[in-house]
GUBA-277100 format. One line per 2 residues: number of its first residue (from 0); their letters; for each residue x, y, z of N, C-alpha, C. Coordinates in steps of 0.001 Angstrom, whole numbers, plus 500000, padded with zeros to 6 digits. Layout:
// GUBA-277100
NUM	A	X,Y,Z,X,Y,Z,X,Y,Z; ...
END
This chain:
// GUBA-277100
0	MT	500941,511103,491218,501056,509454,491103,499700,508746,492195; 499202,508138,491584,497725,507682,492366,498097,506408,493119
2	MD	497531,506116,493958,497377,504516,494719,496135,503927,494367; 495982,503412,493048,494907,502773,492400,494352,501272,493217
4	AY	493009,501444,493489,492635,500313,493570,491367,499999,492857; 491144,498815,492269,490250,498581,491457,488872,498252,491933
6	QY	487804,499028,491042,486624,498632,491678,485617,497680,490652; 484991,496955,490895,484256,495796,490132,482597,496043,490302
8	ED	482028,495606,489216,480528,496021,489178,479718,495793,490317; 480104,494915,490983,479087,494184,492399,479674,495233,493596
10	GT	480515,496434,493214,480822,497135,494103,481993,496993,494981; 482671,495933,495158,483925,495351,495703,485139,496272,494941
12	IQ	485821,496561,496048,486893,497560,495817,488341,496697,496398; 489253,496527,495558,490462,495733,495815,491490,496535,495798
14	YP	492696,496100,496623,493960,496722,496409,495050,495893,496718; 495958,495436,495878,496219,495682,494701,495304,495609,493915
16	GH	495156,496227,492812,493819,496065,491440,494218,494538,490986; 493325,494046,490823,493601,492674,489576,492763,492639,488571
18	PI	493120,491867,487480,492490,492242,486306,491067,491573,486222; 491314,490367,487184,490140,489644,487114,489495,489722,488798
20	GP	488331,490140,489401,487803,490363,490526,487079,489242,491024; 486183,489271,491949,485277,488520,492435,484521,487769,491467
22	GG	484328,486790,491200,483178,486113,490330,483538,486160,488935; 484936,486508,488614,485443,486449,487334,485172,487789,486549
24	QE	484756,488800,487424,484761,490105,487068,485558,490737,486563; 485864,491797,485691,486603,492688,485197,486310,493921,485973
26	PV	487726,494949,486104,487489,496173,486857,486459,497040,485903; 485700,497884,486745,484788,498722,485887,485337,500211,486294
28	GT	486421,500240,487309,486786,501568,487502,487812,501405,488696; 488571,502690,488997,489614,502811,489904,489052,503839,491128
30	VD	489678,503648,491917,489653,504557,493449,490920,504990,493712; 490997,505957,494167,492513,506574,494411,492694,506419,495610
32	LS	493226,505615,496482,493238,505810,497965,494022,506746,498685; 495118,507312,497945,495892,508120,498327,494963,509508,498897
34	EY	493867,509404,498490,492870,510728,498860,492332,510133,500220; 492498,509160,500790,491662,508809,501964,492860,508394,502737
36	TA	492266,508580,504187,492715,508212,505469,492188,506666,505842; 493502,506039,506216,493181,504723,506632,493631,504535,508244
38	EI	493099,503415,508582,493408,502944,510234,494392,501624,510179; 495265,501497,511295,496437,500709,511321,495530,499202,511857
40	IT	495358,498193,511148,494807,497274,511679,495894,496361,512393; 497082,496247,512037,498050,495469,512763,499260,496175,512127
42	WT	500362,495993,513136,501775,496506,512430,502862,495511,512951; 504146,495710,512141,505314,494734,512960,506473,495826,512225
44	VS	507795,495281,512681,508697,495864,512358,509926,494668,511794; 510129,494994,510687,511137,493874,509909,512570,494165,510027
46	AA	513173,493195,510723,514778,493542,510800,515388,492976,509535; 514839,491987,509132,515729,491223,507889,515156,491755,506841
48	TP	515882,492588,506363,514859,493046,504849,515801,492502,503584; 515306,492469,502671,516050,492178,501539,516964,493664,501241
50	PG	517992,492974,500154,518850,494045,499747,518132,495016,499278; 518805,496204,500049,518223,497732,499460,517218,497981,500044
52	VR	516569,497451,500837,515150,498076,501651,515671,498497,502963; 515406,499453,503881,515721,500116,505124,515563,499025,505870
54	AP	516392,499003,506758,515863,498131,508191,516771,499098,509533; 515826,498758,510522,514727,498165,510243,513646,498942,509403
56	NP	512565,498069,509029,511296,498587,508026,510088,498100,508759; 509382,499450,509178,508011,499143,509849,507180,498984,508898
58	LA	506484,497984,508906,505437,497596,507649,503921,497754,508664; 502831,497840,507875,501417,497869,508506,500398,497053,507484
60	IV	499282,496457,507993,498391,496212,507399,497302,497427,507785; 496605,497954,506602,495806,499669,507169,494382,499193,506314
62	EF	493348,499678,506841,491964,499502,506716,491582,500820,505943; 491288,501018,505024,490566,502332,504176,489099,502130,504346
64	DV	488190,502953,504492,486743,503160,504424,486405,504312,503304; 486028,503527,502152,485488,503946,500910,484129,504082,500403
66	DG	483387,505004,501139,482001,504917,500894,481462,503599,501565; 481803,503411,502537,481292,502127,503253,482102,500800,502936
68	QS	482885,500699,501952,483325,499449,501357,484938,499598,502153; 484714,498425,502730,486195,498219,503342,487414,497853,502318
70	VR	488642,498432,502308,489412,498427,501559,491103,498392,502622; 491646,496983,502221,492874,496716,502996,494151,496620,502227
72	AI	494940,497275,502637,496468,497277,501972,497620,497181,503035; 498501,496653,502322,499975,496173,503058,500707,497311,502819
74	GQ	501651,497903,503257,502721,498580,503217,503679,499070,504297; 504716,499939,503912,505744,500501,504695,504968,501451,505557
76	LT	505570,501773,506666,505345,503017,507296,506223,503861,507514; 506135,505373,507831,507159,506038,507775,507823,506071,509064
78	TD	507468,505419,509890,507912,505552,511307,507527,504524,512173; 508112,504223,513004,507502,502939,514035,507069,503522,515361
80	EV	506770,504409,515295,506083,505143,516553,504517,505353,516287; 504052,504148,516232,502573,504091,515620,501958,502927,516842
82	ET	500514,502928,516871,499896,502024,517563,498638,501517,516762; 498471,500160,517048,497045,499561,516275,495685,500600,516289
84	GD	495137,501213,515687,493975,501874,515771,494381,503283,515282; 495839,503845,515109,496109,505071,514723,495418,504965,513212
86	KV	495094,506469,513116,494833,507017,511672,496585,507445,510536; 496403,506991,509757,497500,507071,508856,497030,507659,507177
88	EP	497718,508168,506779,497601,508573,505104,498849,508217,504408; 498472,507836,502965,499381,507213,502039,500298,508559,501849
90	VY	501300,508396,501538,502438,509436,501285,503269,508839,500033; 503346,509922,498987,504093,509135,498017,505597,509289,498209
92	VE	506399,508049,497817,507673,508147,497891,508276,507737,496654; 509129,508101,496268,510005,508224,494970,510776,506661,494811
94	EL	511447,506524,495763,512347,505028,496153,512085,504406,497222; 511331,503239,497273,510898,502546,498390,512042,501460,499046
96	RD	512838,501186,497882,514216,500779,498051,515288,501157,496721; 516595,500861,497487,517599,501276,496376,517652,500435,495072
98	PD	517315,500928,493837,517639,500021,493042,518861,499834,492535; 519918,500319,493089,520855,499494,492708,521544,498274,493524
100	AG	520789,498052,494590,520826,497136,495496,520477,495574,495103; 519620,495572,494409,518820,494220,493664,519443,493675,492941
102	IR	518947,492290,492234,519576,491860,491473,518827,492056,490251; 517778,492734,490459,517415,492812,489118,517673,494513,488149
104	EP	517824,494455,486969,518305,495373,486042,517147,496553,486789; 517889,497784,487244,517105,498889,487860,516243,499223,487172
106	AS	516219,499312,485525,515056,499839,484445,513896,498881,484411; 514103,497725,484889,513215,496450,484838,512003,496447,485691
108	QD	511958,497565,486603,510860,497819,487478,510662,499066,488209; 509409,499252,488508,508834,500666,489185,509469,500504,490851
110	WD	510211,501573,490980,510791,501793,492588,509873,502558,493367; 509275,502952,493136,508278,504518,493587,507228,503834,494271
112	GY	506524,504260,495197,505224,503547,495693,504666,504521,497076; 503839,504093,497795,503152,504966,498791,503787,504312,500302
114	RF	504065,505121,501143,504374,504283,502568,503071,505302,503486; 502758,504781,504640,501977,505327,505396,502371,506138,506712
116	EP	502094,507364,506847,502189,508292,507926,501049,508551,508574; 501562,508308,510130,500343,509095,511024,499763,510338,510866
118	V	498566,510571,510760,498034,512008,510940,497517,512445,512144
END
């Protein structure tokens, strides 16, 4: 499983990827962020989570340095034992939330993804 960010002709990298980037550009490639380490920019703990999402749920905005290009992402943390400035790496998780707890048909969407774990 990859954590794909989209790269555009002007060198911009965005996560999550968008079919139309800066200036109306289409992506020209992808970068797998799961191969990089990031730094926590800020973080919080959500205590009031949607159905099926663990509570409390620590979340962070992290910043990757991909060959000099800053790429930010938001996501769950594996622990709340972190501080701003800590280094983290993406770790694959099969279920970020319980598919049976939501109002959507479980087969209608993906439930896997990445959490950030301190290194």
